[in-house]
Jmol script that loads the backbone (N, CA, C; Angstrom):
load data "model"
ATOM      1  N   UNK A   1      25.652  13.096  36.062  1.00  0.00           N
ATOM      2  CA  UNK A   1      24.777  12.678  36.757  1.00  0.00           C
ATOM      3  C   UNK A   1      23.415  12.309  36.059  1.00  0.00           C
ATOM      4  N   UNK A   2      23.112  11.121  35.015  1.00  0.00           N
ATOM      5  CA  UNK A   2      21.831  11.078  33.864  1.00  0.00           C
ATOM      6  C   UNK A   2      21.553  10.517  34.854  1.00  0.00           C
ATOM      7  N   UNK A   3      19.467  10.720  34.870  1.00  0.00           N
ATOM      8  CA  UNK A   3      17.946  10.473  35.436  1.00  0.00           C
ATOM      9  C   UNK A   3      17.893   9.050  35.319  1.00  0.00           C
ATOM     10  N   UNK A   4      17.802   8.947  33.860  1.00  0.00           N
ATOM     11  CA  UNK A   4      17.821   8.108  33.501  1.00  0.00           C
ATOM     12  C   UNK A   4      19.323   6.597  32.528  1.00  0.00           C
ATOM     13  N   UNK A   5      18.999   5.505  32.977  1.00  0.00           N
ATOM     14  CA  UNK A   5      20.019   4.701  32.528  1.00  0.00           C
ATOM     15  C   UNK A   5      19.719   4.379  31.175  1.00  0.00           C
ATOM     16  N   UNK A   6      20.172   4.153  29.924  1.00  0.00           N
ATOM     17  CA  UNK A   6      20.198   3.857  28.692  1.00  0.00           C
ATOM     18  C   UNK A   6      20.243   2.687  28.397  1.00  0.00           C
ATOM     19  N   UNK A   7      19.744   1.588  28.121  1.00  0.00           N
ATOM     20  CA  UNK A   7      19.691   0.436  28.442  1.00  0.00           C
ATOM     21  C   UNK A   7      20.108  -0.141  26.400  1.00  0.00           C
ATOM     22  N   UNK A   8      21.051  -0.649  26.799  1.00  0.00           N
ATOM     23  CA  UNK A   8      21.842  -1.063  26.215  1.00  0.00           C
ATOM     24  C   UNK A   8      21.937  -3.037  25.727  1.00  0.00           C
ATOM     25  N   UNK A   9      21.752  -3.095  26.470  1.00  0.00           N
ATOM     26  CA  UNK A   9      21.284  -4.772  26.451  1.00  0.00           C
ATOM     27  C   UNK A   9      19.395  -5.138  26.560  1.00  0.00           C
ATOM     28  N   UNK A  10      19.107  -6.133  25.746  1.00  0.00           N
ATOM     29  CA  UNK A  10      18.095  -6.675  25.506  1.00  0.00           C
ATOM     30  C   UNK A  10      17.449  -7.871  26.932  1.00  0.00           C
ATOM     31  N   UNK A  11      16.042  -7.372  27.244  1.00  0.00           N
ATOM     32  CA  UNK A  11      15.701  -8.717  28.269  1.00  0.00           C
ATOM     33  C   UNK A  11      15.457  -9.408  27.141  1.00  0.00           C
ATOM     34  N   UNK A  12      16.038 -10.849  27.687  1.00  0.00           N
ATOM     35  CA  UNK A  12      15.492 -12.396  27.467  1.00  0.00           C
ATOM     36  C   UNK A  12      14.113 -12.842  27.381  1.00  0.00           C
ATOM     37  N   UNK A  13      13.410 -13.037  26.167  1.00  0.00           N
ATOM     38  CA  UNK A  13      11.865 -13.017  25.994  1.00  0.00           C
ATOM     39  C   UNK A  13      11.165 -11.438  25.295  1.00  0.00           C
ATOM     40  N   UNK A  14      11.707 -10.638  25.501  1.00  0.00           N
ATOM     41  CA  UNK A  14      11.491  -9.674  24.771  1.00  0.00           C
ATOM     42  C   UNK A  14      11.811  -9.514  23.368  1.00  0.00           C
ATOM     43  N   UNK A  15      10.836  -9.200  22.197  1.00  0.00           N
ATOM     44  CA  UNK A  15      10.783  -9.287  21.022  1.00  0.00           C
ATOM     45  C   UNK A  15      10.723  -8.563  20.792  1.00  0.00           C
ATOM     46  N   UNK A  16      11.397  -7.659  19.456  1.00  0.00           N
ATOM     47  CA  UNK A  16      11.462  -6.444  19.074  1.00  0.00           C
ATOM     48  C   UNK A  16      11.224  -6.258  17.110  1.00  0.00           C
ATOM     49  N   UNK A  17      10.142  -5.585  16.203  1.00  0.00           N
ATOM     50  CA  UNK A  17      10.393  -5.846  14.691  1.00  0.00           C
ATOM     51  C   UNK A  17      11.399  -4.499  14.349  1.00  0.00           C
ATOM     52  N   UNK A  18      12.591  -4.982  13.985  1.00  0.00           N
ATOM     53  CA  UNK A  18      13.423  -3.609  13.163  1.00  0.00           C
ATOM     54  C   UNK A  18      12.628  -2.340  12.665  1.00  0.00           C
ATOM     55  N   UNK A  19      12.458  -1.794  12.443  1.00  0.00           N
ATOM     56  CA  UNK A  19      11.332  -0.970  11.004  1.00  0.00           C
ATOM     57  C   UNK A  19      13.232  -0.812   9.433  1.00  0.00           C
ATOM     58  N   UNK A  20      14.027  -0.337  10.610  1.00  0.00           N
ATOM     59  CA  UNK A  20      15.447  -0.068   9.598  1.00  0.00           C
ATOM     60  C   UNK A  20      15.906  -1.114   8.795  1.00  0.00           C
ATOM     61  N   UNK A  21      15.559  -2.216   9.906  1.00  0.00           N
ATOM     62  CA  UNK A  21      16.705  -3.862   9.118  1.00  0.00           C
ATOM     63  C   UNK A  21      15.274  -4.455   8.639  1.00  0.00           C
ATOM     64  N   UNK A  22      14.288  -4.173   8.951  1.00  0.00           N
ATOM     65  CA  UNK A  22      12.919  -5.230   8.869  1.00  0.00           C
ATOM     66  C   UNK A  22      13.460  -6.509   9.128  1.00  0.00           C
ATOM     67  N   UNK A  23      13.894  -6.294  10.517  1.00  0.00           N
ATOM     68  CA  UNK A  23      13.755  -8.109  10.754  1.00  0.00           C
ATOM     69  C   UNK A  23      13.330  -8.014  13.033  1.00  0.00           C
ATOM     70  N   UNK A  24      12.941  -9.427  12.886  1.00  0.00           N
ATOM     71  CA  UNK A  24      12.937  -9.474  14.026  1.00  0.00           C
ATOM     72  C   UNK A  24      14.226  -9.509  15.157  1.00  0.00           C
ATOM     73  N   UNK A  25      14.017  -9.104  16.267  1.00  0.00           N
ATOM     74  CA  UNK A  25      15.530  -8.580  17.213  1.00  0.00           C
ATOM     75  C   UNK A  25      15.055  -9.344  18.844  1.00  0.00           C
ATOM     76  N   UNK A  26      16.001 -10.230  19.077  1.00  0.00           N
ATOM     77  CA  UNK A  26      15.363 -10.167  20.414  1.00  0.00           C
ATOM     78  C   UNK A  26      16.455  -9.011  21.487  1.00  0.00           C
ATOM     79  N   UNK A  27      15.155  -8.785  22.289  1.00  0.00           N
ATOM     80  CA  UNK A  27      16.202  -7.395  23.201  1.00  0.00           C
ATOM     81  C   UNK A  27      15.929  -5.984  22.254  1.00  0.00           C
ATOM     82  N   UNK A  28      15.870  -4.971  22.492  1.00  0.00           N
ATOM     83  CA  UNK A  28      16.148  -3.695  21.418  1.00  0.00           C
ATOM     84  C   UNK A  28      17.712  -3.370  21.207  1.00  0.00           C
ATOM     85  N   UNK A  29      18.205  -4.115  20.156  1.00  0.00           N
ATOM     86  CA  UNK A  29      19.446  -3.889  19.010  1.00  0.00           C
ATOM     87  C   UNK A  29      19.514  -2.386  18.692  1.00  0.00           C
ATOM     88  N   UNK A  30      18.284  -2.642  18.481  1.00  0.00           N
ATOM     89  CA  UNK A  30      18.246  -0.438  17.730  1.00  0.00           C
ATOM     90  C   UNK A  30      17.352  -0.155  18.355  1.00  0.00           C
ATOM     91  N   UNK A  31      17.964   1.466  18.176  1.00  0.00           N
ATOM     92  CA  UNK A  31      17.275   2.535  18.411  1.00  0.00           C
ATOM     93  C   UNK A  31      15.793   2.770  18.789  1.00  0.00           C
ATOM     94  N   UNK A  32      14.710   3.053  19.379  1.00  0.00           N
ATOM     95  CA  UNK A  32      13.593   2.874  19.789  1.00  0.00           C
ATOM     96  C   UNK A  32      13.136   3.692  18.678  1.00  0.00           C
ATOM     97  N   UNK A  33      13.226   5.031  17.946  1.00  0.00           N
ATOM     98  CA  UNK A  33      12.754   4.851  16.758  1.00  0.00           C
ATOM     99  C   UNK A  33      12.616   4.484  15.236  1.00  0.00           C
ATOM    100  N   UNK A  34      13.666   3.332  15.633  1.00  0.00           N
ATOM    101  CA  UNK A  34      13.317   2.321  14.167  1.00  0.00           C
ATOM    102  C   UNK A  34      12.448   1.052  14.550  1.00  0.00           C
ATOM    103  N   UNK A  35      11.699   1.287  16.013  1.00  0.00           N
ATOM    104  CA  UNK A  35      11.597   0.189  16.323  1.00  0.00           C
ATOM    105  C   UNK A  35      10.016  -0.549  16.747  1.00  0.00           C
ATOM    106  N   UNK A  36       9.441  -1.591  16.648  1.00  0.00           N
ATOM    107  CA  UNK A  36       7.788  -1.946  17.248  1.00  0.00           C
ATOM    108  C   UNK A  36       8.549  -2.396  18.308  1.00  0.00           C
ATOM    109  N   UNK A  37       7.225  -2.570  19.147  1.00  0.00           N
ATOM    110  CA  UNK A  37       7.496  -4.336  20.603  1.00  0.00           C
ATOM    111  C   UNK A  37       7.788  -3.170  22.243  1.00  0.00           C
ATOM    112  N   UNK A  38       7.700  -3.945  22.605  1.00  0.00           N
ATOM    113  CA  UNK A  38       8.353  -5.138  22.521  1.00  0.00           C
ATOM    114  C   UNK A  38       6.992  -5.834  22.670  1.00  0.00           C
ATOM    115  N   UNK A  39       7.530  -7.169  21.826  1.00  0.00           N
ATOM    116  CA  UNK A  39       6.685  -8.540  21.586  1.00  0.00           C
ATOM    117  C   UNK A  39       6.325  -9.948  22.704  1.00  0.00           C
ATOM    118  N   UNK A  40       5.092 -10.687  22.972  1.00  0.00           N
ATOM    119  CA  UNK A  40       5.668 -11.326  23.824  1.00  0.00           C
ATOM    120  C   UNK A  40       6.377 -12.473  23.258  1.00  0.00           C
ATOM    121  N   UNK A  41       6.512 -13.021  21.640  1.00  0.00           N
ATOM    122  CA  UNK A  41       6.472 -14.394  21.472  1.00  0.00           C
ATOM    123  C   UNK A  41       7.748 -13.584  19.507  1.00  0.00           C
ATOM    124  N   UNK A  42       8.198 -14.288  19.225  1.00  0.00           N
ATOM    125  CA  UNK A  42       8.930 -13.511  17.604  1.00  0.00           C
ATOM    126  C   UNK A  42       7.897 -13.317  16.751  1.00  0.00           C
ATOM    127  N   UNK A  43       7.181 -14.613  17.247  1.00  0.00           N
ATOM    128  CA  UNK A  43       5.720 -14.853  15.843  1.00  0.00           C
ATOM    129  C   UNK A  43       4.743 -13.842  16.162  1.00  0.00           C
ATOM    130  N   UNK A  44       4.809 -13.062  17.335  1.00  0.00           N
ATOM    131  CA  UNK A  44       4.124 -11.603  17.183  1.00  0.00           C
ATOM    132  C   UNK A  44       4.764 -10.525  16.475  1.00  0.00           C
ATOM    133  N   UNK A  45       6.238 -10.736  16.792  1.00  0.00           N
ATOM    134  CA  UNK A  45       6.889  -9.538  16.665  1.00  0.00           C
ATOM    135  C   UNK A  45       6.992  -9.250  14.975  1.00  0.00           C
ATOM    136  N   UNK A  46       7.214 -10.596  14.524  1.00  0.00           N
ATOM    137  CA  UNK A  46       7.295 -11.364  12.829  1.00  0.00           C
ATOM    138  C   UNK A  46       5.777 -10.497  12.211  1.00  0.00           C
ATOM    139  N   UNK A  47       4.547 -10.163  13.189  1.00  0.00           N
ATOM    140  CA  UNK A  47       3.814  -9.866  12.275  1.00  0.00           C
ATOM    141  C   UNK A  47       3.266  -8.322  12.611  1.00  0.00           C
ATOM    142  N   UNK A  48       4.710  -7.400  13.375  1.00  0.00           N
ATOM    143  CA  UNK A  48       4.003  -6.204  13.975  1.00  0.00           C
ATOM    144  C   UNK A  48       3.505  -5.193  12.803  1.00  0.00           C
ATOM    145  N   UNK A  49       3.966  -5.367  11.183  1.00  0.00           N
ATOM    146  CA  UNK A  49       3.509  -4.353  10.272  1.00  0.00           C
ATOM    147  C   UNK A  49       2.236  -4.450   9.725  1.00  0.00           C
ATOM    148  N   UNK A  50       1.587  -5.766  10.076  1.00  0.00           N
ATOM    149  CA  UNK A  50      -0.270  -6.873  10.062  1.00  0.00           C
ATOM    150  C   UNK A  50      -0.144  -6.115  11.009  1.00  0.00           C
ATOM    151  N   UNK A  51      -0.415  -6.327  11.958  1.00  0.00           N
ATOM    152  CA  UNK A  51      -0.745  -5.726  13.416  1.00  0.00           C
ATOM    153  C   UNK A  51      -1.021  -3.966  13.261  1.00  0.00           C
ATOM    154  N   UNK A  52       0.199  -3.626  12.987  1.00  0.00           N
ATOM    155  CA  UNK A  52      -0.114  -2.062  12.543  1.00  0.00           C
ATOM    156  C   UNK A  52      -0.966  -1.354  11.651  1.00  0.00           C
ATOM    157  N   UNK A  53      -0.756  -2.536  10.854  1.00  0.00           N
ATOM    158  CA  UNK A  53      -2.152  -2.075   9.924  1.00  0.00           C
ATOM    159  C   UNK A  53      -3.407  -2.305  10.055  1.00  0.00           C
ATOM    160  N   UNK A  54      -3.483  -3.331  10.756  1.00  0.00           N
ATOM    161  CA  UNK A  54      -5.167  -3.485  11.341  1.00  0.00           C
ATOM    162  C   UNK A  54      -5.216  -2.344  11.737  1.00  0.00           C
ATOM    163  N   UNK A  55      -4.588  -1.723  13.079  1.00  0.00           N
ATOM    164  CA  UNK A  55      -4.905  -1.135  13.790  1.00  0.00           C
ATOM    165  C   UNK A  55      -5.296   0.316  13.411  1.00  0.00           C
ATOM    166  N   UNK A  56      -4.695   0.389  12.039  1.00  0.00           N
ATOM    167  CA  UNK A  56      -4.733   1.978  11.657  1.00  0.00           C
ATOM    168  C   UNK A  56      -5.787   2.068  11.103  1.00  0.00           C
ATOM    169  N   UNK A  57      -6.517   1.084  10.258  1.00  0.00           N
ATOM    170  CA  UNK A  57      -7.489   0.378   9.624  1.00  0.00           C
ATOM    171  C   UNK A  57      -8.927   0.699  10.315  1.00  0.00           C
ATOM    172  N   UNK A  58      -8.141   0.049  11.975  1.00  0.00           N
ATOM    173  CA  UNK A  58      -9.516   0.282  12.988  1.00  0.00           C
ATOM    174  C   UNK A  58      -9.890   1.539  13.231  1.00  0.00           C
ATOM    175  N   UNK A  59      -8.482   2.129  13.550  1.00  0.00           N
ATOM    176  CA  UNK A  59      -8.397   4.130  13.568  1.00  0.00           C
ATOM    177  C   UNK A  59      -8.936   4.408  12.685  1.00  0.00           C
ATOM    178  N   UNK A  60      -9.054   4.638  11.434  1.00  0.00           N
ATOM    179  CA  UNK A  60      -9.926   4.947  10.615  1.00  0.00           C
ATOM    180  C   UNK A  60     -10.983   5.013   9.822  1.00  0.00           C
ATOM    181  N   UNK A  61     -11.689   3.862  10.683  1.00  0.00           N
ATOM    182  CA  UNK A  61     -13.009   3.941  10.458  1.00  0.00           C
ATOM    183  C   UNK A  61     -13.324   3.999  11.899  1.00  0.00           C
ATOM    184  N   UNK A  62     -13.669   4.074  12.973  1.00  0.00           N
ATOM    185  CA  UNK A  62     -13.904   4.352  14.623  1.00  0.00           C
ATOM    186  C   UNK A  62     -14.272   5.704  13.927  1.00  0.00           C
ATOM    187  N   UNK A  63     -15.853   6.017  14.429  1.00  0.00           N
ATOM    188  CA  UNK A  63     -16.469   7.199  14.159  1.00  0.00           C
ATOM    189  C   UNK A  63     -16.274   7.554  15.418  1.00  0.00           C
ATOM    190  N   UNK A  64     -15.895   7.025  16.141  1.00  0.00           N
ATOM    191  CA  UNK A  64     -15.516   8.053  18.319  1.00  0.00           C
ATOM    192  C   UNK A  64     -14.116   9.209  17.478  1.00  0.00           C
ATOM    193  N   UNK A  65     -13.476   8.436  16.118  1.00  0.00           N
ATOM    194  CA  UNK A  65     -12.278   9.226  15.841  1.00  0.00           C
ATOM    195  C   UNK A  65     -12.773  10.390  15.013  1.00  0.00           C
ATOM    196  N   UNK A  66     -13.391  10.494  14.275  1.00  0.00           N
ATOM    197  CA  UNK A  66     -13.919  11.183  12.639  1.00  0.00           C
ATOM    198  C   UNK A  66     -15.669  11.821  13.465  1.00  0.00           C
ATOM    199  N   UNK A  67     -15.784  12.411  14.634  1.00  0.00           N
ATOM    200  CA  UNK A  67     -17.179  12.568  15.018  1.00  0.00           C
ATOM    201  C   UNK A  67     -17.390  14.563  14.479  1.00  0.00           C
ATOM    202  N   UNK A  68     -16.501  15.113  14.139  1.00  0.00           N
ATOM    203  CA  UNK A  68     -16.510  16.450  13.024  1.00  0.00           C
ATOM    204  C   UNK A  68     -17.685  16.280  11.721  1.00  0.00           C
ATOM    205  N   UNK A  69     -18.425  17.245  11.844  1.00  0.00           N
ATOM    206  CA  UNK A  69     -19.452  16.927  10.617  1.00  0.00           C
ATOM    207  C   UNK A  69     -18.749  17.691   8.998  1.00  0.00           C
ATOM    208  N   UNK A  70     -18.689  17.025   8.275  1.00  0.00           N
ATOM    209  CA  UNK A  70     -17.966  17.666   7.066  1.00  0.00           C
ATOM    210  C   UNK A  70     -18.030  18.916   6.687  1.00  0.00           C
ATOM    211  N   UNK A  71     -17.359  19.558   6.112  1.00  0.00           N
ATOM    212  CA  UNK A  71     -17.677  21.016   5.565  1.00  0.00           C
ATOM    213  C   UNK A  71     -18.529  21.521   4.599  1.00  0.00           C
ATOM    214  N   UNK A  72     -18.828  22.676   5.257  1.00  0.00           N
ATOM    215  CA  UNK A  72     -20.382  22.712   4.561  1.00  0.00           C
ATOM    216  C   UNK A  72     -19.728  23.802   2.896  1.00  0.00           C
ATOM    217  N   UNK A  73     -20.522  23.213   1.675  1.00  0.00           N
ATOM    218  CA  UNK A  73     -19.746  23.831   1.158  1.00  0.00           C
ATOM    219  C   UNK A  73     -20.280  25.717   0.376  1.00  0.00           C
ATOM    220  N   UNK A  74     -19.443  26.489   0.817  1.00  0.00           N
ATOM    221  CA  UNK A  74     -20.138  27.674   0.464  1.00  0.00           C
ATOM    222  C   UNK A  74     -20.886  28.133  -0.416  1.00  0.00           C
ATOM    223  N   UNK A  75     -20.699  27.296  -1.493  1.00  0.00           N
ATOM    224  CA  UNK A  75     -21.559  27.415  -2.836  1.00  0.00           C
ATOM    225  C   UNK A  75     -23.003  26.753  -2.137  1.00  0.00           C
ATOM    226  N   UNK A  76     -23.338  26.358  -1.493  1.00  0.00           N
ATOM    227  CA  UNK A  76     -25.532  26.007  -0.582  1.00  0.00           C
ATOM    228  C   UNK A  76     -25.358  24.738  -1.602  1.00  0.00           C
ATOM    229  N   UNK A  77     -24.607  24.324  -2.637  1.00  0.00           N
ATOM    230  CA  UNK A  77     -24.931  22.926  -3.151  1.00  0.00           C
ATOM    231  C   UNK A  77     -24.621  21.836  -2.584  1.00  0.00           C
TER     232      UNK A  77
END
end "model"
wireframe off; spacefill off
backbone 0.3
color backbone group
């Protein structure tokens, strides 16, 4: 007996962006590894890649994530 039942049909109102097919889907049609979501609207799902790019940029420029001091130059210059 499986502990977790694999959901094969999506819920109405859950929107995903499929990375494999590059399209918006209602409910999870593709495997989780190939999609972003869920989103509340198809419009939000349509902009999933833009949202991911914005979040990546925020993370890359967030000083809390880059609090290590840069490595010292062994030559002393």
